C-alpha positions as protocol buffer text, in pm:
chain_id: "A"
residue {
  index: 1
  type: VAL
  ca { x: 2525 y: -990 z: 1282 }
}
residue {
  index: 2
  type: GLN
  ca { x: 2533 y: -1227 z: 983 }
}
residue {
  index: 3
  type: LEU
  ca { x: 2385 y: -1177 z: 636 }
}
residue {
  index: 4
  type: VAL
  ca { x: 2370 y: -1460 z: 383 }
}
residue {
  index: 5
  type: GLU
  ca { x: 2259 y: -1391 z: 26 }
}
residue {
  index: 6
  type: SER
  ca { x: 2129 y: -1648 z: -217 }
}
residue {
  index: 7
  type: GLY
  ca { x: 1946 y: -1664 z: -546 }
}
residue {
  index: 8
  type: GLY
  ca { x: 2203 y: -1537 z: -793 }
}
residue {
  index: 9
  type: GLY
  ca { x: 2280 y: -1708 z: -1120 }
}
residue {
  index: 10
  type: LEU
  ca { x: 2295 y: -1687 z: -1495 }
}
residue {
  index: 11
  type: VAL
  ca { x: 1987 y: -1561 z: -1679 }
}
residue {
  index: 12
  type: GLN
  ca { x: 1911 y: -1434 z: -2029 }
}
residue {
  index: 13
  type: THR
  ca { x: 1813 y: -1079 z: -2109 }
}
residue {
  index: 14
  type: GLY
  ca { x: 1450 y: -1024 z: -2014 }
}
residue {
  index: 15
  type: GLY
  ca { x: 1458 y: -1296 z: -1752 }
}
residue {
  index: 16
  type: PHE
  ca { x: 1410 y: -1275 z: -1378 }
}
residue {
  index: 17
  type: LEU
  ca { x: 1575 y: -1370 z: -1051 }
}
residue {
  index: 18
  type: ARG
  ca { x: 1479 y: -1341 z: -689 }
}
residue {
  index: 19
  type: LEU
  ca { x: 1757 y: -1274 z: -442 }
}
residue {
  index: 20
  type: SER
  ca { x: 1717 y: -1353 z: -73 }
}
residue {
  index: 21
  type: CYS
  ca { x: 1914 y: -1233 z: 226 }
}
residue {
  index: 22
  type: ALA
  ca { x: 1876 y: -1414 z: 555 }
}
residue {
  index: 23
  type: VAL
  ca { x: 1977 y: -1197 z: 848 }
}
residue {
  index: 24
  type: SER
  ca { x: 2069 y: -1292 z: 1198 }
}
residue {
  index: 25
  type: MET
  ca { x: 2004 y: -973 z: 1390 }
}
residue {
  index: 26
  type: SER
  ca { x: 1780 y: -907 z: 1686 }
}
residue {
  index: 27
  type: THR
  ca { x: 1678 y: -562 z: 1560 }
}
residue {
  index: 28
  type: PHE
  ca { x: 1599 y: -673 z: 1204 }
}
residue {
  index: 29
  type: SER
  ca { x: 1240 y: -549 z: 1200 }
}
residue {
  index: 30
  type: SER
  ca { x: 1343 y: -194 z: 1288 }
}
residue {
  index: 31
  type: SER
  ca { x: 1660 y: -179 z: 1074 }
}
residue {
  index: 32
  type: PRO
  ca { x: 1690 y: -53 z: 722 }
}
residue {
  index: 33
  type: MET
  ca { x: 1804 y: -311 z: 466 }
}
residue {
  index: 34
  type: GLY
  ca { x: 1971 y: -239 z: 137 }
}
residue {
  index: 35
  type: TRP
  ca { x: 2085 y: -411 z: -178 }
}
residue {
  index: 36
  type: PHE
  ca { x: 2395 y: -288 z: -356 }
}
residue {
  index: 37
  type: ARG
  ca { x: 2584 y: -422 z: -653 }
}
residue {
  index: 38
  type: GLN
  ca { x: 2938 y: -413 z: -788 }
}
residue {
  index: 39
  type: ALA
  ca { x: 3033 y: -485 z: -1145 }
}
residue {
  index: 40
  type: PRO
  ca { x: 3388 y: -575 z: -1239 }
}
residue {
  index: 41
  type: GLY
  ca { x: 3611 y: -267 z: -1237 }
}
residue {
  index: 42
  type: LYS
  ca { x: 3336 y: -44 z: -1096 }
}
residue {
  index: 43
  type: GLU
  ca { x: 3247 y: 94 z: -758 }
}
residue {
  index: 44
  type: ARG
  ca { x: 2974 y: -55 z: -547 }
}
residue {
  index: 45
  type: GLU
  ca { x: 2644 y: 115 z: -621 }
}
residue {
  index: 46
  type: PHE
  ca { x: 2304 y: 141 z: -459 }
}
residue {
  index: 47
  type: VAL
  ca { x: 2021 y: -69 z: -596 }
}
residue {
  index: 48
  type: ALA
  ca { x: 1733 y: -60 z: -347 }
}
residue {
  index: 49
  type: ALA
  ca { x: 1662 y: -16 z: 22 }
}
residue {
  index: 50
  type: ILE
  ca { x: 1372 y: -64 z: 255 }
}
residue {
  index: 51
  type: SER
  ca { x: 1285 y: 43 z: 607 }
}
residue {
  index: 52
  type: TRP
  ca { x: 978 y: -35 z: 812 }
}
residue {
  index: 53
  type: ARG
  ca { x: 773 y: 221 z: 617 }
}
residue {
  index: 54
  type: THR
  ca { x: 937 y: 312 z: 287 }
}
residue {
  index: 55
  type: SER
  ca { x: 1152 y: 187 z: 6 }
}
residue {
  index: 56
  type: ARG
  ca { x: 1393 y: 353 z: -238 }
}
residue {
  index: 57
  type: TYR
  ca { x: 1528 y: 249 z: -575 }
}
residue {
  index: 58
  type: ARG
  ca { x: 1800 y: 336 z: -814 }
}
residue {
  index: 59
  type: ASP
  ca { x: 1649 y: 508 z: -1115 }
}
residue {
  index: 60
  type: SER
  ca { x: 1766 y: 244 z: -1361 }
}
residue {
  index: 61
  type: VAL
  ca { x: 1588 y: -38 z: -1176 }
}
residue {
  index: 62
  type: LYS
  ca { x: 1257 y: 138 z: -1099 }
}
residue {
  index: 63
  type: GLY
  ca { x: 966 y: -59 z: -1238 }
}
residue {
  index: 64
  type: ARG
  ca { x: 1180 y: -370 z: -1282 }
}
residue {
  index: 65
  type: PHE
  ca { x: 1309 y: -448 z: -933 }
}
residue {
  index: 66
  type: THR
  ca { x: 1111 y: -479 z: -609 }
}
residue {
  index: 67
  type: ILE
  ca { x: 1254 y: -491 z: -262 }
}
residue {
  index: 68
  type: SER
  ca { x: 1054 y: -651 z: 17 }
}
residue {
  index: 69
  type: ARG
  ca { x: 1106 y: -793 z: 367 }
}
residue {
  index: 70
  type: ASP
  ca { x: 956 y: -1063 z: 584 }
}
residue {
  index: 71
  type: ASN
  ca { x: 1018 y: -962 z: 945 }
}
residue {
  index: 72
  type: ALA
  ca { x: 890 y: -1300 z: 1070 }
}
residue {
  index: 73
  type: LYS
  ca { x: 1165 y: -1470 z: 875 }
}
residue {
  index: 74
  type: ASN
  ca { x: 1433 y: -1202 z: 914 }
}
residue {
  index: 75
  type: THR
  ca { x: 1472 y: -1203 z: 538 }
}
residue {
  index: 76
  type: VAL
  ca { x: 1489 y: -935 z: 274 }
}
residue {
  index: 77
  type: TYR
  ca { x: 1424 y: -1003 z: -93 }
}
residue {
  index: 78
  type: LEU
  ca { x: 1504 y: -844 z: -426 }
}
residue {
  index: 79
  type: GLN
  ca { x: 1277 y: -946 z: -709 }
}
residue {
  index: 80
  type: MET
  ca { x: 1451 y: -859 z: -1037 }
}
residue {
  index: 81
  type: ASN
  ca { x: 1244 y: -868 z: -1356 }
}
residue {
  index: 82
  type: SER
  ca { x: 1323 y: -771 z: -1714 }
}
residue {
  index: 83
  type: LEU
  ca { x: 1693 y: -817 z: -1648 }
}
residue {
  index: 84
  type: LYS
  ca { x: 1947 y: -648 z: -1873 }
}
residue {
  index: 85
  type: PRO
  ca { x: 2317 y: -721 z: -1932 }
}
residue {
  index: 86
  type: GLU
  ca { x: 2400 y: -400 z: -1744 }
}
residue {
  index: 87
  type: ASP
  ca { x: 2250 y: -556 z: -1433 }
}
residue {
  index: 88
  type: THR
  ca { x: 2538 y: -804 z: -1428 }
}
residue {
  index: 89
  type: ALA
  ca { x: 2722 y: -769 z: -1096 }
}
residue {
  index: 90
  type: VAL
  ca { x: 2781 y: -917 z: -759 }
}
residue {
  index: 91
  type: TYR
  ca { x: 2485 y: -822 z: -543 }
}
residue {
  index: 92
  type: TYR
  ca { x: 2531 y: -746 z: -174 }
}
residue {
  index: 93
  type: CYS
  ca { x: 2282 y: -729 z: 106 }
}
residue {
  index: 94
  type: ALA
  ca { x: 2344 y: -476 z: 383 }
}
residue {
  index: 95
  type: ALA
  ca { x: 2191 y: -391 z: 719 }
}
residue {
  index: 96
  type: GLY
  ca { x: 2183 y: -48 z: 886 }
}
residue {
  index: 97
  type: ARG
  ca { x: 2133 y: 65 z: 1242 }
}
residue {
  index: 98
  type: ALA
  ca { x: 1791 y: 30 z: 1398 }
}
residue {
  index: 99
  type: GLY
  ca { x: 1571 y: 337 z: 1368 }
}
residue {
  index: 100
  type: VAL
  ca { x: 1754 y: 483 z: 1076 }
}
residue {
  index: 101
  type: GLY
  ca { x: 1596 y: 542 z: 735 }
}
residue {
  index: 102
  type: PRO
  ca { x: 1696 y: 354 z: 420 }
}
residue {
  index: 103
  type: SER
  ca { x: 2014 y: 511 z: 288 }
}
residue {
  index: 104
  type: THR
  ca { x: 2137 y: 506 z: -70 }
}
residue {
  index: 105
  type: ASP
  ca { x: 2496 y: 537 z: 51 }
}
residue {
  index: 106
  type: THR
  ca { x: 2716 y: 246 z: 155 }
}
residue {
  index: 107
  type: ARG
  ca { x: 2813 y: 444 z: 466 }
}
residue {
  index: 108
  type: GLY
  ca { x: 2454 y: 407 z: 588 }
}
residue {
  index: 109
  type: TYR
  ca { x: 2511 y: 35 z: 650 }
}
residue {
  index: 110
  type: ASN
  ca { x: 2736 y: -139 z: 896 }
}
residue {
  index: 111
  type: SER
  ca { x: 2688 y: -506 z: 816 }
}
residue {
  index: 112
  type: TRP
  ca { x: 2731 y: -673 z: 480 }
}
residue {
  index: 113
  type: GLY
  ca { x: 2681 y: -1014 z: 326 }
}
residue {
  index: 114
  type: GLN
  ca { x: 2935 y: -1199 z: 113 }
}
residue {
  index: 115
  type: GLY
  ca { x: 2754 y: -1128 z: -213 }
}
residue {
  index: 116
  type: THR
  ca { x: 2577 y: -1336 z: -478 }
}
residue {
  index: 117
  type: GLU
  ca { x: 2668 y: -1317 z: -845 }
}
residue {
  index: 118
  type: VAL
  ca { x: 2416 y: -1224 z: -1111 }
}
residue {
  index: 119
  type: THR
  ca { x: 2503 y: -1262 z: -1476 }
}
residue {
  index: 120
  type: VAL
  ca { x: 2268 y: -1151 z: -1749 }
}
residue {
  index: 121
  type: SER
  ca { x: 2358 y: -1279 z: -2098 }
}
residue {
  index: 122
  type: SER
  ca { x: 2265 y: -1085 z: -2411 }
}
């Protein structure tokens, strides 16, 4: 299994970015996918997750971030709008086991990407 994130960068407060995660996995369409982030000196935290039927979000990103997936392209996206300096972090894409719901815990995922850096300037 291989996950490759892209789309990170430097953006001003209030701006937007769209992260992508290309996944090489035969069970992609039936596997939950998650986005997590880790700021310097902090633990990795849940951002958003999506299964084949539902999605979940961290409270602080609800209404600003949207997770989606394209099963034909084996890709999951994170649209991030109205970005704030506190969104600055390395963002990681993660894949869980097929048939399992979208977890908010890192232990719910067994494959991870290398991360893409997002910096929001004030």
